[in-house]
PDB file with SEQRES, HELIX, SHEET and CRYST1 records, atoms N, CA, C and O in Angstrom:
SEQRES   1 A   57  MET VAL ILE LYS ILE SER LYS LYS ALA SER SER THR LYS          
SEQRES   2 A   57  ILE ARG GLN GLU LEU LYS LYS LEU SER GLY LYS PRO ALA          
SEQRES   3 A   57  SER THR GLY PHE ASN ALA LYS LYS TYR PHE GLY LYS LEU          
SEQRES   4 A   57  VAL ARG ALA LEU ASP GLY GLU ALA TYR GLN LYS LYS VAL          
SEQRES   5 A   57  ARG ASN GLU TRP ASN                                          
HELIX    1 AA1 SER A   11  SER A   22  1                                  12    
HELIX    2 AA2 ALA A   32  LYS A   34  5                                   3    
HELIX    3 AA3 GLY A   45  ASN A   54  1                                  10    
CRYST1    1.000    1.000    1.000  90.00  90.00  90.00 P 1           1          
ATOM      1  N   MET A   1      90.133   6.833  88.989  1.00  0.00           N  
ATOM      2  CA  MET A   1      90.458   8.105  88.384  1.00  0.00           C  
ATOM      3  C   MET A   1      90.075   9.215  89.351  1.00  0.00           C  
ATOM      4  O   MET A   1      89.038   9.141  90.011  1.00  0.00           O  
ATOM      5  N   VAL A   2      90.893  10.221  89.433  1.00  0.00           N  
ATOM      6  CA  VAL A   2      90.658  11.333  90.335  1.00  0.00           C  
ATOM      7  C   VAL A   2      90.532  12.606  89.516  1.00  0.00           C  
ATOM      8  O   VAL A   2      91.339  12.877  88.627  1.00  0.00           O  
ATOM      9  N   ILE A   3      89.512  13.374  89.831  1.00  0.00           N  
ATOM     10  CA  ILE A   3      89.326  14.672  89.186  1.00  0.00           C  
ATOM     11  C   ILE A   3      89.308  15.723  90.281  1.00  0.00           C  
ATOM     12  O   ILE A   3      88.522  15.643  91.225  1.00  0.00           O  
ATOM     13  N   LYS A   4      90.170  16.694  90.145  1.00  0.00           N  
ATOM     14  CA  LYS A   4      90.229  17.779  91.119  1.00  0.00           C  
ATOM     15  C   LYS A   4      89.347  18.928  90.634  1.00  0.00           C  
ATOM     16  O   LYS A   4      89.467  19.395  89.501  1.00  0.00           O  
ATOM     17  N   ILE A   5      88.468  19.365  91.516  1.00  0.00           N  
ATOM     18  CA  ILE A   5      87.571  20.477  91.193  1.00  0.00           C  
ATOM     19  C   ILE A   5      87.809  21.561  92.227  1.00  0.00           C  
ATOM     20  O   ILE A   5      87.745  21.304  93.430  1.00  0.00           O  
ATOM     21  N   SER A   6      88.079  22.750  91.772  1.00  0.00           N  
ATOM     22  CA  SER A   6      88.324  23.850  92.701  1.00  0.00           C  
ATOM     23  C   SER A   6      87.010  24.311  93.319  1.00  0.00           C  
ATOM     24  O   SER A   6      85.927  24.020  92.810  1.00  0.00           O  
ATOM     25  N   LYS A   7      87.129  25.027  94.412  1.00  0.00           N  
ATOM     26  CA  LYS A   7      85.939  25.538  95.099  1.00  0.00           C  
ATOM     27  C   LYS A   7      85.184  26.549  94.244  1.00  0.00           C  
ATOM     28  O   LYS A   7      83.973  26.714  94.394  1.00  0.00           O  
ATOM     29  N   LYS A   8      85.890  27.215  93.361  1.00  0.00           N  
ATOM     30  CA  LYS A   8      85.282  28.272  92.543  1.00  0.00           C  
ATOM     31  C   LYS A   8      84.741  27.748  91.213  1.00  0.00           C  
ATOM     32  O   LYS A   8      84.314  28.542  90.375  1.00  0.00           O  
ATOM     33  N   ALA A   9      84.748  26.443  91.003  1.00  0.00           N  
ATOM     34  CA  ALA A   9      84.294  25.870  89.741  1.00  0.00           C  
ATOM     35  C   ALA A   9      82.785  26.068  89.589  1.00  0.00           C  
ATOM     36  O   ALA A   9      82.023  25.969  90.550  1.00  0.00           O  
ATOM     37  N   SER A  10      82.385  26.349  88.354  1.00  0.00           N  
ATOM     38  CA  SER A  10      80.963  26.542  88.099  1.00  0.00           C  
ATOM     39  C   SER A  10      80.256  25.190  88.012  1.00  0.00           C  
ATOM     40  O   SER A  10      80.895  24.149  87.860  1.00  0.00           O  
ATOM     41  N   SER A  11      78.934  25.225  88.112  1.00  0.00           N  
ATOM     42  CA  SER A  11      78.176  23.976  88.075  1.00  0.00           C  
ATOM     43  C   SER A  11      78.286  23.304  86.713  1.00  0.00           C  
ATOM     44  O   SER A  11      78.235  22.077  86.630  1.00  0.00           O  
ATOM     45  N   THR A  12      78.435  24.084  85.641  1.00  0.00           N  
ATOM     46  CA  THR A  12      78.576  23.491  84.309  1.00  0.00           C  
ATOM     47  C   THR A  12      79.913  22.757  84.189  1.00  0.00           C  
ATOM     48  O   THR A  12      79.991  21.691  83.578  1.00  0.00           O  
ATOM     49  N   LYS A  13      80.942  23.324  84.765  1.00  0.00           N  
ATOM     50  CA  LYS A  13      82.259  22.691  84.753  1.00  0.00           C  
ATOM     51  C   LYS A  13      82.220  21.366  85.522  1.00  0.00           C  
ATOM     52  O   LYS A  13      82.812  20.375  85.095  1.00  0.00           O  
ATOM     53  N   ILE A  14      81.526  21.361  86.648  1.00  0.00           N  
ATOM     54  CA  ILE A  14      81.406  20.149  87.452  1.00  0.00           C  
ATOM     55  C   ILE A  14      80.636  19.085  86.678  1.00  0.00           C  
ATOM     56  O   ILE A  14      81.024  17.917  86.690  1.00  0.00           O  
ATOM     57  N   ARG A  15      79.567  19.464  86.015  1.00  0.00           N  
ATOM     58  CA  ARG A  15      78.780  18.520  85.224  1.00  0.00           C  
ATOM     59  C   ARG A  15      79.602  17.938  84.076  1.00  0.00           C  
ATOM     60  O   ARG A  15      79.488  16.751  83.770  1.00  0.00           O  
ATOM     61  N   GLN A  16      80.418  18.759  83.449  1.00  0.00           N  
ATOM     62  CA  GLN A  16      81.274  18.280  82.365  1.00  0.00           C  
ATOM     63  C   GLN A  16      82.258  17.222  82.869  1.00  0.00           C  
ATOM     64  O   GLN A  16      82.469  16.198  82.219  1.00  0.00           O  
ATOM     65  N   GLU A  17      82.849  17.481  84.024  1.00  0.00           N  
ATOM     66  CA  GLU A  17      83.808  16.536  84.594  1.00  0.00           C  
ATOM     67  C   GLU A  17      83.123  15.228  84.994  1.00  0.00           C  
ATOM     68  O   GLU A  17      83.695  14.152  84.820  1.00  0.00           O  
ATOM     69  N   LEU A  18      81.906  15.315  85.527  1.00  0.00           N  
ATOM     70  CA  LEU A  18      81.169  14.113  85.897  1.00  0.00           C  
ATOM     71  C   LEU A  18      80.775  13.300  84.670  1.00  0.00           C  
ATOM     72  O   LEU A  18      80.737  12.072  84.733  1.00  0.00           O  
ATOM     73  N   LYS A  19      80.483  13.961  83.562  1.00  0.00           N  
ATOM     74  CA  LYS A  19      80.169  13.252  82.319  1.00  0.00           C  
ATOM     75  C   LYS A  19      81.375  12.464  81.836  1.00  0.00           C  
ATOM     76  O   LYS A  19      81.231  11.352  81.328  1.00  0.00           O  
ATOM     77  N   LYS A  20      82.564  13.034  81.990  1.00  0.00           N  
ATOM     78  CA  LYS A  20      83.784  12.340  81.592  1.00  0.00           C  
ATOM     79  C   LYS A  20      83.935  11.040  82.379  1.00  0.00           C  
ATOM     80  O   LYS A  20      84.353  10.019  81.833  1.00  0.00           O  
ATOM     81  N   LEU A  21      83.593  11.087  83.661  1.00  0.00           N  
ATOM     82  CA  LEU A  21      83.704   9.898  84.498  1.00  0.00           C  
ATOM     83  C   LEU A  21      82.669   8.839  84.130  1.00  0.00           C  
ATOM     84  O   LEU A  21      82.988   7.652  84.073  1.00  0.00           O  
ATOM     85  N   SER A  22      81.456   9.258  83.884  1.00  0.00           N  
ATOM     86  CA  SER A  22      80.398   8.287  83.625  1.00  0.00           C  
ATOM     87  C   SER A  22      80.550   7.623  82.259  1.00  0.00           C  
ATOM     88  O   SER A  22      79.991   6.547  82.044  1.00  0.00           O  
ATOM     89  N   GLY A  23      81.275   8.220  81.346  1.00  0.00           N  
ATOM     90  CA  GLY A  23      81.438   7.656  80.020  1.00  0.00           C  
ATOM     91  C   GLY A  23      82.435   6.524  79.952  1.00  0.00           C  
ATOM     92  O   GLY A  23      82.425   5.757  78.989  1.00  0.00           O  
ATOM     93  N   LYS A  24      83.295   6.395  80.944  1.00  0.00           N  
ATOM     94  CA  LYS A  24      84.338   5.369  80.921  1.00  0.00           C  
ATOM     95  C   LYS A  24      83.842   4.103  81.618  1.00  0.00           C  
ATOM     96  O   LYS A  24      83.196   4.187  82.663  1.00  0.00           O  
ATOM     97  N   PRO A  25      84.135   2.940  81.053  1.00  0.00           N  
ATOM     98  CA  PRO A  25      83.736   1.696  81.712  1.00  0.00           C  
ATOM     99  C   PRO A  25      84.553   1.452  82.966  1.00  0.00           C  
ATOM    100  O   PRO A  25      85.712   1.859  83.051  1.00  0.00           O  
ATOM    101  N   ALA A  26      83.958   0.798  83.924  1.00  0.00           N  
ATOM    102  CA  ALA A  26      84.648   0.507  85.180  1.00  0.00           C  
ATOM    103  C   ALA A  26      85.691  -0.577  84.969  1.00  0.00           C  
ATOM    104  O   ALA A  26      85.539  -1.442  84.107  1.00  0.00           O  
ATOM    105  N   SER A  27      86.723  -0.522  85.741  1.00  0.00           N  
ATOM    106  CA  SER A  27      87.767  -1.536  85.680  1.00  0.00           C  
ATOM    107  C   SER A  27      87.216  -2.851  86.223  1.00  0.00           C  
ATOM    108  O   SER A  27      86.538  -2.867  87.251  1.00  0.00           O  
ATOM    109  N   THR A  28      87.501  -3.931  85.547  1.00  0.00           N  
ATOM    110  CA  THR A  28      86.988  -5.229  85.981  1.00  0.00           C  
ATOM    111  C   THR A  28      87.817  -5.822  87.101  1.00  0.00           C  
ATOM    112  O   THR A  28      87.330  -6.685  87.832  1.00  0.00           O  
ATOM    113  N   GLY A  29      89.044  -5.387  87.255  1.00  0.00           N  
ATOM    114  CA  GLY A  29      89.883  -5.883  88.328  1.00  0.00           C  
ATOM    115  C   GLY A  29      90.578  -7.181  87.972  1.00  0.00           C  
ATOM    116  O   GLY A  29      90.824  -7.460  86.798  1.00  0.00           O  
ATOM    117  N   PHE A  30      90.889  -7.958  88.963  1.00  0.00           N  
ATOM    118  CA  PHE A  30      91.647  -9.196  88.816  1.00  0.00           C  
ATOM    119  C   PHE A  30      90.691 -10.373  88.717  1.00  0.00           C  
ATOM    120  O   PHE A  30      89.786 -10.502  89.542  1.00  0.00           O  
ATOM    121  N   ASN A  31      90.872 -11.224  87.732  1.00  0.00           N  
ATOM    122  CA  ASN A  31      90.033 -12.392  87.544  1.00  0.00           C  
ATOM    123  C   ASN A  31      90.672 -13.583  88.262  1.00  0.00           C  
ATOM    124  O   ASN A  31      91.534 -14.261  87.703  1.00  0.00           O  
ATOM    125  N   ALA A  32      90.247 -13.833  89.500  1.00  0.00           N  
ATOM    126  CA  ALA A  32      90.825 -14.907  90.292  1.00  0.00           C  
ATOM    127  C   ALA A  32      90.382 -16.279  89.810  1.00  0.00           C  
ATOM    128  O   ALA A  32      91.099 -17.260  90.008  1.00  0.00           O  
ATOM    129  N   LYS A  33      89.217 -16.366  89.183  1.00  0.00           N  
ATOM    130  CA  LYS A  33      88.716 -17.654  88.702  1.00  0.00           C  
ATOM    131  C   LYS A  33      89.648 -18.258  87.654  1.00  0.00           C  
ATOM    132  O   LYS A  33      89.681 -19.474  87.470  1.00  0.00           O  
ATOM    133  N   LYS A  34      90.391 -17.412  86.980  1.00  0.00           N  
ATOM    134  CA  LYS A  34      91.318 -17.880  85.953  1.00  0.00           C  
ATOM    135  C   LYS A  34      92.396 -18.781  86.547  1.00  0.00           C  
ATOM    136  O   LYS A  34      92.861 -19.710  85.886  1.00  0.00           O  
ATOM    137  N   TYR A  35      92.794 -18.514  87.789  1.00  0.00           N  
ATOM    138  CA  TYR A  35      93.882 -19.235  88.424  1.00  0.00           C  
ATOM    139  C   TYR A  35      93.416 -20.211  89.501  1.00  0.00           C  
ATOM    140  O   TYR A  35      94.245 -20.865  90.134  1.00  0.00           O  
ATOM    141  N   PHE A  36      92.114 -20.321  89.719  1.00  0.00           N  
ATOM    142  CA  PHE A  36      91.587 -21.177  90.774  1.00  0.00           C  
ATOM    143  C   PHE A  36      91.934 -22.641  90.518  1.00  0.00           C  
ATOM    144  O   PHE A  36      91.646 -23.176  89.448  1.00  0.00           O  
ATOM    145  N   GLY A  37      92.543 -23.271  91.487  1.00  0.00           N  
ATOM    146  CA  GLY A  37      92.882 -24.679  91.389  1.00  0.00           C  
ATOM    147  C   GLY A  37      94.124 -24.968  90.571  1.00  0.00           C  
ATOM    148  O   GLY A  37      94.410 -26.136  90.307  1.00  0.00           O  
ATOM    149  N   LYS A  38      94.865 -23.973  90.162  1.00  0.00           N  
ATOM    150  CA  LYS A  38      96.040 -24.187  89.320  1.00  0.00           C  
ATOM    151  C   LYS A  38      97.308 -24.478  90.117  1.00  0.00           C  
ATOM    152  O   LYS A  38      98.261 -25.044  89.582  1.00  0.00           O  
ATOM    153  N   LEU A  39      97.323 -24.097  91.379  1.00  0.00           N  
ATOM    154  CA  LEU A  39      98.513 -24.291  92.196  1.00  0.00           C  
ATOM    155  C   LEU A  39      98.555 -25.734  92.686  1.00  0.00           C  
ATOM    156  O   LEU A  39      97.637 -26.187  93.369  1.00  0.00           O  
ATOM    157  N   VAL A  40      99.596 -26.440  92.347  1.00  0.00           N  
ATOM    158  CA  VAL A  40      99.724 -27.839  92.723  1.00  0.00           C  
ATOM    159  C   VAL A  40     100.780 -27.943  93.816  1.00  0.00           C  
ATOM    160  O   VAL A  40     101.925 -27.521  93.647  1.00  0.00           O  
ATOM    161  N   ARG A  41     100.364 -28.515  94.937  1.00  0.00           N  
ATOM    162  CA  ARG A  41     101.292 -28.692  96.051  1.00  0.00           C  
ATOM    163  C   ARG A  41     101.371 -30.163  96.391  1.00  0.00           C  
ATOM    164  O   ARG A  41     100.399 -30.903  96.241  1.00  0.00           O  
ATOM    165  N   ALA A  42     102.511 -30.570  96.840  1.00  0.00           N  
ATOM    166  CA  ALA A  42     102.712 -31.971  97.186  1.00  0.00           C  
ATOM    167  C   ALA A  42     102.564 -32.209  98.680  1.00  0.00           C  
ATOM    168  O   ALA A  42     102.908 -33.292  99.154  1.00  0.00           O  
ATOM    169  N   LEU A  43     102.063 -31.234  99.443  1.00  0.00           N  
ATOM    170  CA  LEU A  43     101.948 -31.420 100.874  1.00  0.00           C  
ATOM    171  C   LEU A  43     100.515 -31.191 101.339  1.00  0.00           C  
ATOM    172  O   LEU A  43      99.722 -30.520 100.679  1.00  0.00           O  
ATOM    173  N   ASP A  44     100.215 -31.763 102.479  1.00  0.00           N  
ATOM    174  CA  ASP A  44      98.893 -31.656 103.069  1.00  0.00           C  
ATOM    175  C   ASP A  44      98.782 -30.323 103.812  1.00  0.00           C  
ATOM    176  O   ASP A  44      99.703 -29.932 104.529  1.00  0.00           O  
ATOM    177  N   GLY A  45      97.670 -29.634 103.643  1.00  0.00           N  
ATOM    178  CA  GLY A  45      97.485 -28.335 104.276  1.00  0.00           C  
ATOM    179  C   GLY A  45      97.495 -28.402 105.786  1.00  0.00           C  
ATOM    180  O   GLY A  45      98.100 -27.561 106.450  1.00  0.00           O  
ATOM    181  N   GLU A  46      96.824 -29.403 106.326  1.00  0.00           N  
ATOM    182  CA  GLU A  46      96.774 -29.548 107.780  1.00  0.00           C  
ATOM    183  C   GLU A  46      98.151 -29.859 108.354  1.00  0.00           C  
ATOM    184  O   GLU A  46      98.527 -29.310 109.389  1.00  0.00           O  
ATOM    185  N   ALA A  47      98.902 -30.731 107.694  1.00  0.00           N  
ATOM    186  CA  ALA A  47     100.248 -31.080 108.164  1.00  0.00           C  
ATOM    187  C   ALA A  47     101.156 -29.851 108.108  1.00  0.00           C  
ATOM    188  O   ALA A  47     101.980 -29.645 108.999  1.00  0.00           O  
ATOM    189  N   TYR A  48     101.005 -29.046 107.075  1.00  0.00           N  
ATOM    190  CA  TYR A  48     101.818 -27.833 106.955  1.00  0.00           C  
ATOM    191  C   TYR A  48     101.515 -26.853 108.092  1.00  0.00           C  
ATOM    192  O   TYR A  48     102.431 -26.283 108.685  1.00  0.00           O  
ATOM    193  N   GLN A  49     100.219 -26.659 108.395  1.00  0.00           N  
ATOM    194  CA  GLN A  49      99.844 -25.741 109.467  1.00  0.00           C  
ATOM    195  C   GLN A  49     100.389 -26.206 110.810  1.00  0.00           C  
ATOM    196  O   GLN A  49     100.883 -25.401 111.600  1.00  0.00           O  
ATOM    197  N   LYS A  50     100.299 -27.507 111.065  1.00  0.00           N  
ATOM    198  CA  LYS A  50     100.827 -28.039 112.326  1.00  0.00           C  
ATOM    199  C   LYS A  50     102.332 -27.817 112.421  1.00  0.00           C  
ATOM    200  O   LYS A  50     102.844 -27.465 113.483  1.00  0.00           O  
ATOM    201  N   LYS A  51     103.033 -28.019 111.323  1.00  0.00           N  
ATOM    202  CA  LYS A  51     104.484 -27.834 111.295  1.00  0.00           C  
ATOM    203  C   LYS A  51     104.835 -26.369 111.550  1.00  0.00           C  
ATOM    204  O   LYS A  51     105.727 -26.081 112.348  1.00  0.00           O  
ATOM    205  N   VAL A  52     104.157 -25.456 110.894  1.00  0.00           N  
ATOM    206  CA  VAL A  52     104.463 -24.034 111.023  1.00  0.00           C  
ATOM    207  C   VAL A  52     104.121 -23.534 112.419  1.00  0.00           C  
ATOM    208  O   VAL A  52     104.877 -22.759 113.005  1.00  0.00           O  
ATOM    209  N   ARG A  53     102.999 -23.968 112.948  1.00  0.00           N  
ATOM    210  CA  ARG A  53     102.587 -23.515 114.285  1.00  0.00           C  
ATOM    211  C   ARG A  53     103.453 -24.131 115.372  1.00  0.00           C  
ATOM    212  O   ARG A  53     103.581 -23.559 116.455  1.00  0.00           O  
ATOM    213  N   ASN A  54     104.038 -25.263 115.108  1.00  0.00           N  
ATOM    214  CA  ASN A  54     104.878 -25.929 116.087  1.00  0.00           C  
ATOM    215  C   ASN A  54     106.230 -25.223 116.218  1.00  0.00           C  
ATOM    216  O   ASN A  54     106.940 -25.444 117.199  1.00  0.00           O  
ATOM    217  N   GLU A  55     106.594 -24.392 115.264  1.00  0.00           N  
ATOM    218  CA  GLU A  55     107.878 -23.675 115.316  1.00  0.00           C  
ATOM    219  C   GLU A  55     107.926 -22.676 116.473  1.00  0.00           C  
ATOM    220  O   GLU A  55     109.012 -22.290 116.905  1.00  0.00           O  
ATOM    221  N   TRP A  56     106.772 -22.256 116.977  1.00  0.00           N  
ATOM    222  CA  TRP A  56     106.738 -21.272 118.054  1.00  0.00           C  
ATOM    223  C   TRP A  56     107.074 -21.913 119.405  1.00  0.00           C  
ATOM    224  O   TRP A  56     107.463 -21.214 120.340  1.00  0.00           O  
ATOM    225  N   ASN A  57     106.930 -23.208 119.508  1.00  0.00           N  
ATOM    226  CA  ASN A  57     107.189 -23.900 120.788  1.00  0.00           C  
ATOM    227  C   ASN A  57     108.646 -24.148 120.988  1.00  0.00           C  
ATOM    228  O   ASN A  57     109.042 -24.717 122.006  1.00  0.00           O  
TER     229      ASN A  57                                                      
END                                                                             
């Protein structure tokens, strides 16, 4: 969240805006653990890397 404060804002106005920010809970973001290990692949990681890197030759 972004709050714009002008240079001429009083200290009480700034404190009010900061209170608005502190009252809101922080965003938790993306829960990667929910999807950990869910992707199923039928190929070996090492074999895939060798194949992809060999394309440059």
